[in-house]
MIKEMAR-389318 format. One record per residue (C-alpha): x, z, y; residue in one letter. Coordinates in Angstrom, 3 decimals, always signed. Each point is the difference from the previous one (the first is absolute). Layout:
// MIKEMAR-389318
+----------+----------+----------+--------+
|       px |       pz |       py | residu |
+----------+----------+----------+--------+
|        X |        Z |        Y |      a |
...
+----------+----------+----------+--------+
END
This chain:
// MIKEMAR-389318
+----------+----------+----------+--------+
|       px |       pz |       py | residu |
+----------+----------+----------+--------+
| +314.838 |  +70.289 | +185.688 |      x |
|   -1.383 |   +3.008 |   -1.870 |      x |
|   +2.314 |   +2.960 |   -0.532 |      x |
|   +0.102 |   +1.331 |   -3.566 |      x |
|   +1.720 |   +3.226 |   -1.009 |      x |
|   +1.044 |   +0.073 |   -3.668 |      x |
|   +0.575 |   +3.540 |   -1.285 |      x |
|   +0.978 |   -0.613 |   -3.631 |      x |
|   +2.843 |   -1.956 |   -1.573 |      x |
|   -0.877 |   -3.626 |   -0.775 |      x |
|   +1.986 |   -3.048 |   -1.089 |      x |
|   +1.720 |   -2.341 |   +2.430 |      x |
|   -2.339 |   -2.860 |   -0.942 |      x |
|   -2.935 |   +2.107 |   +1.182 |      x |
|   +1.741 |   +0.837 |   +3.267 |      x |
|   +0.668 |   -3.708 |   +0.513 |      x |
|   -3.671 |   -0.792 |   -0.608 |      x |
|   -1.110 |   +2.664 |   +2.456 |      x |
|   +2.470 |   -1.199 |   +2.616 |      x |
|   -1.613 |   -3.442 |   -0.020 |      x |
|   -3.225 |   +1.543 |   +1.286 |      x |
|   +0.887 |   +3.283 |   +1.709 |      x |
|   +2.592 |   +2.017 |   +1.818 |      x |
|   +1.192 |   +2.433 |   -2.683 |      x |
|   +1.397 |   +3.514 |   +0.277 |      x |
|   +1.332 |   +1.001 |   -3.405 |      x |
|   +0.489 |   +3.520 |   -1.343 |      x |
|   +0.880 |   +0.060 |   -3.724 |      x |
|   -0.368 |   +3.760 |   +0.303 |      x |
|   -0.658 |   +2.377 |   +2.859 |      x |
|   +2.267 |   +2.992 |   +0.524 |      x |
|   +1.232 |   +2.274 |   +2.776 |      x |
|   +2.472 |   -2.556 |   +1.338 |      x |
|   -2.518 |   -2.811 |   +0.559 |      x |
|   -3.246 |   +1.921 |   +0.500 |      x |
|   +0.099 |   -0.240 |   +3.801 |      x |
|   +0.603 |   -3.752 |   -0.199 |      x |
|   -2.905 |   -0.336 |   -2.430 |      x |
|   -2.353 |   +1.889 |   +2.320 |      x |
|   +1.154 |   -2.146 |   +2.912 |      x |
|   -0.834 |   -3.174 |   -1.936 |      x |
|   -3.467 |   +1.355 |   -0.709 |      x |
|   -0.777 |   -0.247 |   +3.718 |      x |
|   -0.227 |   -3.800 |   -0.218 |      x |
|   -0.995 |   -0.409 |   -3.655 |      x |
|   -2.967 |   -2.205 |   -0.873 |      x |
|   +0.297 |   +0.708 |   -3.726 |      x |
|   +1.631 |   +2.348 |   -2.495 |      x |
|   +1.106 |   -1.241 |   -3.421 |      x |
|   +1.175 |   +2.315 |   -2.759 |      x |
|   -1.081 |   +2.508 |   -2.627 |      x |
|   +0.137 |   +3.639 |   -1.042 |      x |
|   +1.116 |   +1.531 |   +3.314 |      x |
|   -2.720 |   +2.054 |   +1.652 |      x |
|   -1.242 |   -1.571 |   +3.230 |      x |
|   -0.659 |   +2.983 |   +2.253 |      x |
|   -2.120 |   +0.545 |   +3.090 |      x |
|   +3.225 |   +0.394 |   +1.946 |      x |
|   +1.088 |   -3.492 |   -1.037 |      x |
|   -3.367 |   -1.501 |   +0.863 |      x |
|   +0.014 |   +1.669 |   +3.409 |      x |
|   +3.256 |   -1.832 |   +0.702 |      x |
|   -1.501 |   -3.382 |   -0.962 |      x |
|   -2.724 |   -0.964 |   +2.512 |      x |
|   +0.129 |   -3.697 |   -0.971 |      x |
|   -0.229 |   +0.541 |   -3.748 |      x |
|   -2.607 |   -2.219 |   -1.660 |      x |
|   +0.983 |   -0.120 |   -3.673 |      x |
|   +1.535 |   +2.321 |   -2.587 |      x |
|   +0.839 |   -1.907 |   -3.185 |      x |
|   +0.948 |   +2.035 |   -3.068 |      x |
|   +1.741 |   -2.104 |   -2.644 |      x |
|   -1.176 |   +2.322 |   -2.762 |      x |
|   -3.316 |   +0.663 |   -1.698 |      x |
|   -0.093 |   +3.648 |   +1.009 |      x |
|   -0.573 |   +0.978 |   +3.606 |      x |
|   -0.071 |   +3.786 |   -0.045 |      x |
|   +2.835 |   -0.141 |   +2.558 |      x |
|   -2.551 |   -1.257 |   +2.521 |      x |
|   -2.804 |   +1.857 |   +1.759 |      x |
|   -2.577 |   -2.742 |   -0.400 |      x |
|   -2.638 |   +1.741 |   +2.109 |      x |
|   +2.387 |   +0.509 |   +2.897 |      x |
|   +1.311 |   -3.565 |   -0.123 |      x |
|   -3.554 |   -1.317 |   -0.112 |      x |
|   -1.034 |   +2.140 |   +2.968 |      x |
|   +2.895 |   -1.507 |   +1.942 |      x |
|   -1.139 |   -3.524 |   -0.891 |      x |
|   +3.060 |   -0.744 |   -2.135 |      x |
|   -0.425 |   -2.288 |   -3.018 |      x |
|   +1.403 |   +1.434 |   -3.239 |      x |
|   +0.890 |   -2.050 |   -3.076 |      x |
|   +1.612 |   +0.597 |   -3.373 |      x |
|   +1.348 |   -2.175 |   -2.824 |      x |
|   -1.710 |   +0.932 |   -3.278 |      x |
|   -0.058 |   -3.365 |   -1.756 |      x |
|   +3.732 |   -0.567 |   -0.443 |      x |
|   +0.779 |   +3.034 |   -2.131 |      x |
|   -2.882 |   +0.347 |   -2.458 |      x |
|   +1.632 |   -1.250 |   -3.192 |      x |
|   +3.393 |   +1.495 |   +0.785 |      x |
|   -1.453 |   +3.470 |   +0.505 |      x |
|   -2.164 |   -0.326 |   -3.118 |      x |
|   +3.135 |   -0.897 |   -1.972 |      x |
|   +1.658 |   +3.236 |   +1.108 |      x |
|   -3.054 |   +2.047 |   -0.963 |      x |
|   +0.303 |   -1.361 |   -3.503 |      x |
|   +3.772 |   +0.379 |   -0.065 |      x |
|   -0.404 |   +3.648 |   +0.967 |      x |
|   -2.821 |   +0.520 |   -2.483 |      x |
|   +1.999 |   -1.514 |   -2.854 |      x |
|   +3.214 |   +1.784 |   +0.938 |      x |
|   -1.788 |   +3.346 |   +0.019 |      x |
|   -1.924 |   -0.610 |   -3.213 |      x |
|   +3.075 |   -1.178 |   -1.916 |      x |
|   +2.453 |   +2.457 |   +1.625 |      x |
|   +2.206 |   -2.835 |   +1.247 |      x |
|   +1.853 |   +1.953 |   +2.702 |      x |
|   +0.403 |   +3.067 |   -2.214 |      x |
|   +1.381 |   -2.011 |   -2.910 |      x |
|   +2.307 |   -2.007 |   +2.243 |      x |
|   +1.530 |   +3.321 |   +1.062 |      x |
|   -0.007 |   +1.129 |   -3.648 |      x |
|   +2.306 |   -2.874 |   -0.940 |      x |
|   +2.222 |   +0.160 |   +3.092 |      x |
|   +0.607 |   +3.710 |   -0.590 |      x |
|   +1.230 |   -0.646 |   -3.545 |      x |
|   -2.927 |   +1.662 |   -1.758 |      x |
|   -0.802 |   -2.945 |   -2.291 |      x |
|   +2.048 |   +1.099 |   -2.984 |      x |
|   -2.681 |   -0.199 |   -2.687 |      x |
|   -3.396 |   -1.502 |   -0.573 |      x |
|   -2.438 |   +1.015 |   +2.708 |      x |
|   -2.768 |   +2.475 |   -0.759 |      x |
|   -3.520 |   +0.608 |   +1.230 |      x |
|   +1.336 |   +1.627 |   +3.159 |      x |
|   +1.043 |   -3.473 |   +1.127 |      x |
|   -3.251 |   -1.699 |   -1.014 |      x |
|   -2.294 |   -1.361 |   +2.672 |      x |
|   -3.687 |   -0.876 |   -0.070 |      x |
|   -1.756 |   -3.336 |   -0.396 |      x |
|   -1.396 |   -1.855 |   +2.985 |      x |
|   -1.866 |   -2.809 |   -1.745 |      x |
|   -3.617 |   +0.610 |   -1.042 |      x |
|   -0.214 |   +3.118 |   +2.199 |      x |
|   -2.270 |   +0.854 |   +2.936 |      x |
|   +1.183 |   -0.524 |   +3.558 |      x |
|   -1.800 |   +1.407 |   +3.030 |      x |
|   +0.556 |   -1.675 |   +3.363 |      x |
|   -0.942 |   +2.007 |   +3.076 |      x |
|   -0.904 |   -2.611 |   +2.594 |      x |
|   -0.530 |   -3.552 |   -1.235 |      x |
|   +1.259 |   -2.016 |   +2.953 |      x |
|   +2.507 |   -2.850 |   -0.166 |      x |
|   +2.688 |   +2.036 |   -1.734 |      x |
|   -2.474 |   +1.819 |   -2.227 |      x |
|   -1.409 |   -3.310 |   -1.242 |      x |
|   +3.515 |   -1.291 |   -0.698 |      x |
|   +0.705 |   +3.133 |   -2.055 |      x |
|   -3.299 |   -0.473 |   -1.857 |      x |
|   +0.973 |   -3.580 |   -0.829 |      x |
|   +3.338 |   +1.075 |   -1.468 |      x |
|   -1.589 |   +2.862 |   -1.911 |      x |
|   -2.899 |   -1.931 |   -1.511 |      x |
|   +1.617 |   -3.359 |   -0.678 |      x |
|   +3.576 |   +1.087 |   -0.625 |      x |
|   -0.426 |   +3.297 |   -1.840 |      x |
|   -3.562 |   -0.191 |   -1.321 |      x |
|   -0.880 |   +3.213 |   +1.836 |      x |
|   -3.445 |   +1.267 |   +0.894 |      x |
|   -0.288 |   +0.089 |   +3.791 |      x |
|   -1.941 |   +2.631 |   +1.956 |      x |
|   -0.193 |   +0.053 |   +3.773 |      x |
|   -1.455 |   +1.747 |   +3.014 |      x |
|   -1.143 |   -1.875 |   +3.064 |      x |
|   -2.806 |   +0.472 |   +2.495 |      x |
|   -1.673 |   -3.148 |   -1.287 |      x |
|   +0.259 |   -1.659 |   -3.390 |      x |
|   +2.468 |   -2.844 |   -0.468 |      x |
|   -2.031 |   -2.387 |   -2.126 |      x |
|   +2.817 |   -2.544 |   -0.180 |      x |
|   +2.414 |   +2.564 |   -1.465 |      x |
|   -2.673 |   +1.185 |   -2.396 |      x |
|   -0.521 |   -3.546 |   -1.248 |      x |
|   +3.663 |   -1.065 |   -0.135 |      x |
|   +1.614 |   +3.204 |   -1.222 |      x |
|   -2.851 |   +1.957 |   -1.547 |      x |
|   +0.467 |   +2.646 |   +2.668 |      x |
|   -2.430 |   +2.916 |   -0.067 |      x |
|   -1.139 |   +1.563 |   +3.272 |      x |
|   +0.106 |   +3.804 |   +0.158 |      x |
|   -2.562 |   +1.583 |   +2.285 |      x |
|   +2.366 |   +2.808 |   +0.926 |      x |
|   +3.684 |   +0.868 |   -0.199 |      x |
|   -0.462 |   +2.758 |   -2.555 |      x |
|   -1.404 |   -2.430 |   -2.551 |      x |
|   +3.022 |   -2.267 |   +0.347 |      x |
|   +2.486 |   +2.866 |   -0.242 |      x |
|   -1.552 |   +1.399 |   -3.170 |      x |
|   +0.083 |   -3.260 |   -1.941 |      x |
|   +3.289 |   -1.600 |   +1.109 |      x |
|   +3.336 |   +0.042 |   -1.822 |      x |
|   +1.729 |   -1.522 |   +3.024 |      x |
|   -1.103 |   +0.464 |   +3.605 |      x |
|   +1.124 |   -2.310 |   +2.801 |      x |
|   -0.662 |   +0.956 |   +3.617 |      x |
|   -0.326 |   -2.938 |   +2.391 |      x |
|   -2.148 |   +1.369 |   +2.832 |      x |
|   +1.382 |   +0.048 |   +3.568 |      x |
|   +0.822 |   +3.292 |   +1.674 |      x |
|   -2.876 |   +1.172 |   +2.181 |      x |
|   -1.436 |   +3.370 |   +0.961 |      x |
|   -2.378 |   -0.412 |   -2.940 |      x |
|   +2.659 |   -0.869 |   -2.593 |      x |
|   +2.677 |   +2.519 |   +1.036 |      x |
|   +0.543 |   +2.353 |   -2.977 |      x |
|   -2.866 |   -1.629 |   -1.885 |      x |
|   +1.980 |   +0.849 |   -3.141 |      x |
|   +0.647 |   +3.752 |   -0.054 |      x |
|   -0.268 |   +2.986 |   -2.363 |      x |
|   -3.647 |   -0.629 |   -0.940 |      x |
|   +0.607 |   -3.671 |   -0.768 |      x |
|   +3.056 |   +0.676 |   -2.182 |      x |
|   -2.040 |   +2.445 |   -2.072 |      x |
|   -2.465 |   -2.808 |   -0.743 |      x |
|   +2.695 |   -2.309 |   -1.387 |      x |
|   +1.100 |   -0.262 |   -3.596 |      x |
|   +3.132 |   +1.954 |   -0.880 |      x |
|   +1.414 |   -3.350 |   -1.158 |      x |
|   -0.778 |   -1.782 |   +3.279 |      x |
|   +2.573 |   -1.738 |   +2.185 |      x |
|   -0.668 |   -0.461 |   +3.709 |      x |
|   +1.587 |   -2.781 |   +2.070 |      x |
|   +0.000 |   -0.036 |   +3.798 |      x |
|   +1.244 |   -2.874 |   +2.133 |      x |
|   -2.379 |   +0.333 |   +2.950 |      x |
|   +0.974 |   +2.921 |   +2.242 |      x |
|   +1.483 |   +3.324 |   -1.042 |      x |
|   -2.489 |   +2.352 |   +1.689 |      x |
|   -2.885 |   -1.441 |   -2.037 |      x |
|   +1.287 |   +2.421 |   -2.649 |      x |
|   +0.416 |   +3.701 |   +0.714 |      x |
|   +3.679 |   +0.060 |   -0.980 |      x |
|   +0.302 |   +3.738 |   -0.799 |      x |
|   -3.083 |   -0.347 |   -2.215 |      x |
|   +1.635 |   -2.969 |   -1.744 |      x |
|   +3.185 |   +1.982 |   -0.592 |      x |
|   -2.026 |   +2.833 |   -1.508 |      x |
|   -1.987 |   -2.376 |   -2.223 |      x |
|   +3.231 |   -1.532 |   -1.313 |      x |
|   +1.693 |   +3.359 |   -0.532 |      x |
|   -2.937 |   +1.562 |   -1.836 |      x |
|   -0.815 |   -3.026 |   -2.149 |      x |
|   -3.373 |   -0.707 |   +1.588 |      x |
|   +1.120 |   -3.638 |   +0.018 |      x |
|   +2.745 |   -1.807 |   -1.909 |      x |
|   +1.876 |   -1.795 |   +2.756 |      x |
|   +0.065 |   -1.838 |   +3.307 |      x |
|   +1.410 |   -3.194 |   +1.456 |      x |
|   +0.504 |   +0.385 |   +3.739 |      x |
|   +1.065 |   -2.521 |   +2.616 |      x |
|   -1.293 |   +2.033 |   +2.954 |      x |
|   +0.292 |   +3.630 |   +1.033 |      x |
|   -1.370 |   +2.560 |   +2.434 |      x |
|   +3.293 |   -0.128 |   +1.905 |      x |
|   +2.293 |   -3.013 |   -0.080 |      x |
|   +2.839 |   -0.126 |   -0.828 |      x |
|   -0.741 |   +2.489 |   -2.765 |      x |
|   +1.529 |   +3.367 |   +0.809 |      x |
|   +3.038 |   +1.026 |   -2.053 |      x |
|   -1.758 |   +3.267 |   -0.865 |      x |
|   -3.040 |   -1.705 |   -1.546 |      x |
|   -0.771 |   +1.235 |   -3.541 |      x |
|   -0.919 |   -3.585 |   -0.891 |      x |
|   +3.703 |   -0.888 |   -0.089 |      x |
|   +0.641 |   +2.206 |   -3.020 |      x |
|   -2.988 |   -1.088 |   -2.084 |      x |
|   +0.604 |   -2.279 |   -2.964 |      x |
|   -3.657 |   -1.006 |   -0.156 |      x |
|   +0.031 |   -1.575 |   +3.465 |      x |
|   +1.260 |   -3.464 |   +0.968 |      x |
|   +0.945 |   -0.248 |   +3.675 |      x |
|   +0.578 |   -3.043 |   +2.200 |      x |
|   +0.703 |   +0.030 |   +3.771 |      x |
|   -3.176 |   -1.630 |   +1.382 |      x |
|   +0.921 |   -3.481 |   -1.208 |      x |
|   -3.440 |   -1.359 |   -0.916 |      x |
|   +0.422 |   -3.207 |   +1.992 |      x |
|   +3.806 |   -0.041 |   -0.069 |      x |
|   +0.952 |   -3.407 |   -1.287 |      x |
|   +1.765 |   -2.535 |   +2.186 |      x |
|   -2.759 |   -2.581 |   -0.276 |      x |
|   -2.861 |   +2.403 |   +0.643 |      x |
|   +1.584 |   +1.835 |   +2.927 |      x |
|   +0.780 |   -3.352 |   +1.614 |      x |
|   -3.581 |   -1.179 |   -0.466 |      x |
|   -1.352 |   +3.253 |   +1.442 |      x |
|   +1.991 |   -0.517 |   +3.192 |      x |
|   -1.188 |   -3.608 |   +0.201 |      x |
|   -3.610 |   +1.157 |   -0.278 |      x |
|   +0.629 |   +2.625 |   +2.669 |      x |
|   +1.438 |   -2.605 |   +2.348 |      x |
|   -2.890 |   -2.382 |   -0.674 |      x |
|   -2.569 |   +2.708 |   +0.742 |      x |
|   +1.781 |   +0.950 |   +3.205 |      x |
|   +0.406 |   -3.526 |   +1.361 |      x |
|   -3.643 |   -0.863 |   -0.679 |      x |
|   -1.183 |   +3.202 |   +1.674 |      x |
|   +2.183 |   -0.640 |   +3.051 |      x |
|   -1.788 |   -3.340 |   +0.409 |      x |
|   -3.280 |   +1.883 |   +0.256 |      x |
|   -1.166 |   -1.215 |   -3.398 |      x |
|   -1.093 |   +2.012 |   -3.040 |      x |
|   +2.932 |   +0.753 |   -2.338 |      x |
|   -0.584 |   -0.078 |   -3.779 |      x |
|   +0.593 |   +3.721 |   -0.547 |      x |
|   -1.505 |   +1.706 |   +3.027 |      x |
|   -0.817 |   +3.687 |   -0.481 |      x |
|   -2.101 |   +0.547 |   +3.125 |      x |
|   -2.280 |   -2.978 |   +0.500 |      x |
|   -1.884 |   +1.933 |   +2.688 |      x |
|   +2.849 |   -0.602 |   +2.445 |      x |
|   -0.595 |   -3.749 |   -0.224 |      x |
|   -3.747 |   +0.508 |   +0.269 |      x |
|   +0.462 |   +1.583 |   +3.421 |      x |
|   +1.858 |   -2.999 |   +1.390 |      x |
+----------+----------+----------+--------+
END
């Protein structure tokens, strides 16, 4: 029976499902008290199942039998894909389960920032609503505006759908190749370069994964290209934005506001200037955090892992070349 090490909290029903097929070592979280036990279990592990935690060379060196690493998330910047591939280890992720849920949060964040929802909630709770509100409490319209989507993958297309069909927005996007389906369905307009998108957009949504190429792709130069009335929304990975540059752009009025679900360092540091800004809506990396979606993500992760352990091609393999060698 294959030995699977689970390194993230999952529901009992998922543990029961795994136990029908594998010997399971379960670590809802890894800390000083159980780290040695975790490393000992790696010695006989055939597969790792989890998300977010960085899988290090030290861990892999302890796992000579490891054949599969299954991330039950869309992102996989916690994994060194090149190293895992060189070791002949199949890597999978679970992007399909969370698309609509994450797109919903992008729009929730966009709307909350545009209409000052968090700020005005605090306004009422602090007893400041004693008269009619004035222009200081006014927000900006979302409908009929221009939205720029950086990276039109699954989530980007779902945002485009909501923008075009739900809010009658004009959609602009960047992608290495044109998305003709999105252009036909949502009237999306392809921008040849990032600067063109930034200059025209009232709202900017970042959906690209974190790579060496995308790290700090939005920095001082890019903020200067944006409208002073622009709102930026990031739910991909924090380091895609140069956070000090973002803080400066918000403080100096280069842009109007930001909706952020991800940050350079998580949890967000108590000293972060973002915490004191009224024109920023913050959420604690909850893009996929609904009960139904998180459950489905784990199910997809388990499915990928079990198929890969059989020597078959899983639906969401990230390094097909490993299978090609076998």
